[in-house]
N, C-alpha and C positions, 0 to 999 in steps of 0.2 A: 314190489315183487322181489322174490328172493335173489334174482340175478343182480339186483342192485343193493344187496345187503351191505352193511358196513360194520366197522368195528372202531372203538375208541380205546386207545391205550394211553393211560395217564398215570403220572406219579405226582400227585399234589403234595404241597408242603404239609408238615404236621400241623402247623398253626398258621393257616393262610390269613393275610390281612383282611380286615373287615371293610366291606364296601357298603356305604349307606344306601346307594342306589345303583341300579344296573341299567345303563342305557343301551340302546341298540348299537352294536359295534359292527361296522362293515369293513371287510378287508378290501384289498384292491383287485379282487376277483370280479371283474365287471363284464357286462355283456353289451355288445353293440346292438343297435336296433336292427331288426330284420323283419321281412314279411313271412307269412306262414309257408310260402313255397320255397324259401331259401333255407339251406342247411349249413350248420357250422361244420367246417372241414378240418380245422386244426387250431391248436393253441399256439400263441407266440407272445413273448414279452415285448412291450414297446420300450422306447428310450427311457421312460420314467418308471420302469419296473412294474407297471400295472398290467395285469393279465387281461387280455381282451380276446373274445372269440370272434374270429374273422368269418364273415359270410360272403363267399365269393361267387358261388355258382350253385345251381340246383342239382339234386341227385341225378336227374335225367341227363343233364349236361355232363355230370361226372362219369356216368356209365358209358356215355358215348365218346368219352375222351380218356380211356383207361391208361394210355401211356403217360399222360400228364399226371394223373392221380397216383400212378405207381411211383413216379419220381418224387411225389410229396411224401408217400408212405415209407418207401425204402428204395435202396438201389438194388436193382435186379442183378442177380449173379448169372454168369454165363452157364447155360444149361448144357448137360451132356446130351449125346445123341439119343440115348434111351429116354431121358427126361423129355426131350422134344417129341418123341413118338407118343409117350403117355399124354402129354399136353394136347397133341393133335387129336388123339382119340377122345379125350375128355371134351374137347370143343365140339367134336362131331356128335357126341351124345347130347350135349346141351342144345345144339342147333337143330338136330334132326330127330332125336328120339324122345326128348322130354315132352310131356303133355303141356298145354298152356298152364302157366304158373298160377296157382291160387294166391290170393293176397297174403295168406299166412306164410308162404315160402317164396314170395316175389321180392327180390332185393329192393325194387323201386318203392315198395310199400313198407317193408320191414325196416330198411335203413333210411327212414325219413324222420323229419323233425328232430327231436332230441336224441334219437337213436342213430343218427348219422355218424360214421366213424370219425375219430379224431386221432391225431398223431401223439407220440410221446412228448413230454415236456420235462426237461431237466429241472432240478431244484431252482426255483425262482422266488426271490423275496416278494412278499405282498406288502404293499403300503397300507398302513392303517389310516383311513381318511376321516374317522370320527371316533372319539373316545380313546380308550386304551385297552390293551389286553392285560388281564391280571398277571402279575409276575409269578403267582403261585401255580398258574396253569401250565403244566409241562406234559406234553403227550402228542398223540397223533390221531387224527380222524381219517380213516381209510375206507374207501368204497371200492367194491369189486363188482365188475360187470362185463358183459360181452362187448367186444370191439374188434371187428374183423381186421386182420393185418393186411389183407388184400381184398379188394372188391370182388365178390363172387361172380363167376361167369355163368352160373346156372342157379338152380334152386338154393334158397338160403333160409334157414330158420333163425329166429332171434337167439336161441341158445347155442348156435354153432360158433358164435364169435369167440375170438381169443380173449383170454382173461386180461383185463387191464385194471390196474390199481391206481386210483386217484387219491392223493393224500394231501392233507393240510397238516403240517408239523408246527406246533405251537411251543415255543420255549423262550423264556426270558423276555416276555412281552413282545416277541416278534413271531411272524407267521411265514412259513415257506410252503409253496405249492409244488407238487410233483406228480407226474403221470408216467407210469412205466408198465409195459407188458410183462406178464409172468412168462419167463423164458422156458416154456415147456418143450418137450421133445417135438411136438407138432409145430410149435412156433419156429424152432431152430431149423427143422427140416425144410419147412416152406420158405423160410428166409433164404436158405441155400438154393432151392429150386426156382424161386421167384414167382410162384403162383400157388394157390391152394390145391393140395393133393389128397387130403384126408377125407374119408367118407363121413356121412352123418346119418344117424338112425332117424332123424326127424325130417330130412329134406332130400336125401339122395335117391329115394325110391319113389319116383314120380312117373308112373306108367310102367307097364310090363317090360317093354323093350329096354327102357332106360335102367330099370332095376336090375335086370339080368346082366346087361353089359357092364354096369358100374360094379356089380359084385365080382365079375371076372377080372375087371381092371384092378380092383382093390387087391385081389389075390395075386395078380401078376406083379403089382408094385411091391407086395410083401416078399414074393419069391425073388424079385430083382434087388431086394434089400434097399429099396428106396426109403422105406421106414420099417421099424420093427416094433409093433404094438405089444408083443409078448414080453420083450425085455425092457422096453422103455415106455410103454403105455402110449395112449393116444388122446388123453384128456386135454381139455382147454383151460382148466382151473379158473373158471369164470363165474362161479356161483356164490361162494361165501368165503368168510374168513373165520379162523378158529385159533385160539391161543391155549395151548396145553403142552405139557411135557417140556416146558422151557423153550418152545418154538412158536412162531407165528406161521400159520399155514394158509395157503390159498387152495380151495377145494372145488371139485365138481364130482358128479355122480359116476363118471366113467373112468376114473383113475384114482390112484392114491394121492395124498396131498403133496403139494410143493411147498418147501420151506422157504420163507422170505425173511429179509431183515431190513430195518431202517437204519441208515448210516447217520453219524452225528451231523453231517451237513444237510440232512433232509432228503437223501436219495433213497430209492427202493431197489434192492438187489435180490435177485433170485438165487438162493443157495443151491437148490436142486430138488429132484424127486426124492421124497423121504420114505424109505421102506421100513423104518423102525427096526432095522437090523434083524429082519425075519430070516430064519434058517432056510436053506435051499429046499428043504423037505416040505415046506409049506408054501403054497402058491397064493401070495397076497397081491392081488392085481387091482383092486379098487375098493372104495368104501363110500359111505354116504357123505354128502357135503354138509351135513348138519349133525356132527357129533355133539353129545351132551357131556358137560364137564361138571363133576362134583367139586365145588369150591372148598369143601371141608377136607376131602381126602386127596384131591388132585387127580383122581381117576377120570378117564374119558371113556364114554360108551358109544359104540358105533355099530353099523351093520352094512350089509350089501345085499342087493337083489340080483337075481340071475335068471336068464330065460330057461335054464335047465335046472332040474332038481339037484340039491335043495334050492328052492326058489328064494329063500330068505335065510341069511346067516347072521348071527349076532356075535359080537366080540367086544372086548374091552382092553384098555391100556392102564397100567399103573401110573403113578405120578412121575416116574422116570421115563415113561414112553415105551416100556416093555409090553408087548402084546401078549394077551392070554390066548389060549387055544380057542378055535372057532367053535361055536355052538349052532349047528344047523337046526332050523325050525321046520320040521317035516309036516307040521300041521298046515302050513301054507300050501294049498293044493293046486295053485296055478301061479304063473309068473305075473307079478304086479309091480308096477313102477311106484314103489313105496317112497314117497318124497321125503317124509319126515317121521319122527316118532317122539315119544315122551318118556321120561325116566323119573320115577319117584324114589323114595328111600329104599323101597323093597322090590319094585317091579319096573320092567320095561314094557311099554305099551305100543303096539304096532297097529295102525289102521289098515284095513283092506280096501283100498281106494278103487275108483272106477277106471283109472288109467292102467291098462294091462299091456302085456307084450305077447305077440304071436308071430313067430318067425315065418310061418306059412303065408302070412299076409304079403310077404315080399313077392311071392309067386303071383299075386293078384295085382302087383304093381303099386303097392301102397306101403307106407311106413309100417314097420313091425310094432310101433307104439301107437295105441289108439284107445278108444273108450269102449267099455263094456256097459251098454245101456241097461243090461239086465240087473246091474247092481243098484239101480235107483230104488230106494225104499218107498213103500206106499203105506204111510201111517194113517190109519183110520181110528186108532185108539191108543191110549197110553200103553196097553199091553202089547200091541203091535210094535210100538216104538221100542220097547224094551227087548222084544224078541229079535227085531231087525238089527238093533244096535249090537246085540250079542253076536251077530253073525258077520259083523263088519269090522272086527278088531280082535286083538289077541293080547294076552298077558303072559309074562314069563318073569321068573326071578331074575333080577338084574345081575346077580352074582353066580348065575348058573354055569356049571362046567360040564354038564351032560345034556343029552337030548331026549330024555324020557318025557313024553308028551301025553297029557290026558286031554281029550277033546272036550271042549265046552260048547261047541256049536258047529255048524256046518263049516264055517271058515274061521274058527277060533281055536286057539290052543294055549295051554299054560304049561310051562316047564316046571316040574317039581324037583326039589332037591332030595 
């Protein structure tokens, strides 16, 4: 899945040495035996510098012993009186207003097996136990994925987790493993308060009463300046990695990218939220987690979706990271959670998917993100397939600077220069 996407950054030698055979090479990243009901809780190096995943307790036991787990994850900060009030209200919503949790938003199900949360691990040498690493191999393999900093007290969706980068750095025949959170605004605020306070479009709206109260609580937290999503965003940077404009970025759909870097000793450092030096006159608050990079020109192409018109906006960056003007796509006639797109030499291609956004669903006690079953095609002939396909996507010139749109179908538009 995309939440577990990865990136490999390598700088091989010009003339690498020839190897007549390539045997299976195992690093010292080893796993201890466990039964299916036990969950890995944290990484730690043992005395021989071999990395072992320890399995100490089940997730049910973890959730019933939050104080012990909190000590393993982070040291709690002393909360202000206002933070205590908000935490008490959050607990009341979780305990008395939430409907019974569906498996898709129940932490006991979502945070089980390989999705159980793990702690950070500083750069740790890995012992090569068989064979050898080619000396010409110089780079890093990085995986990005959701990993909650705190065990949630209420509903939780898999995509709510804080972004954590797991990296194996290979250089000079040696390997180093490291895991670090992306230090987003959300992560830093919750690190200070000692518990999760940010809302989620996927899990926060669980029943009418819980949805309404959580909405007002979120507004109250913003007014109290507990967090500032307008100036600092509220993304988790847990979806993907992208390398363009001379930076390595951790991305998610709900925010702009966070720039990160790999240090010479194999550590991962968050540089910060990267706004591409946009002028104050332009509101640049989020972009897709899947930009496309032209390897010939160095340009990057991206977009964002929005619950209000224009529902889809296309833009691009030059090779230096300078952003061009937004190109709104007004032929998109409804808010759709457009997860990805494609780019050719001449066009950008956007699918009109079944996952849609409807803010009125919050009043019905459900997530504003859901499925529009009416978009399911019914193909009885090749002609029906062509006609239906033409209504489920759109084409536009990838170098467009205007928003003149000619309709090609009910849900299709092409921008002409």
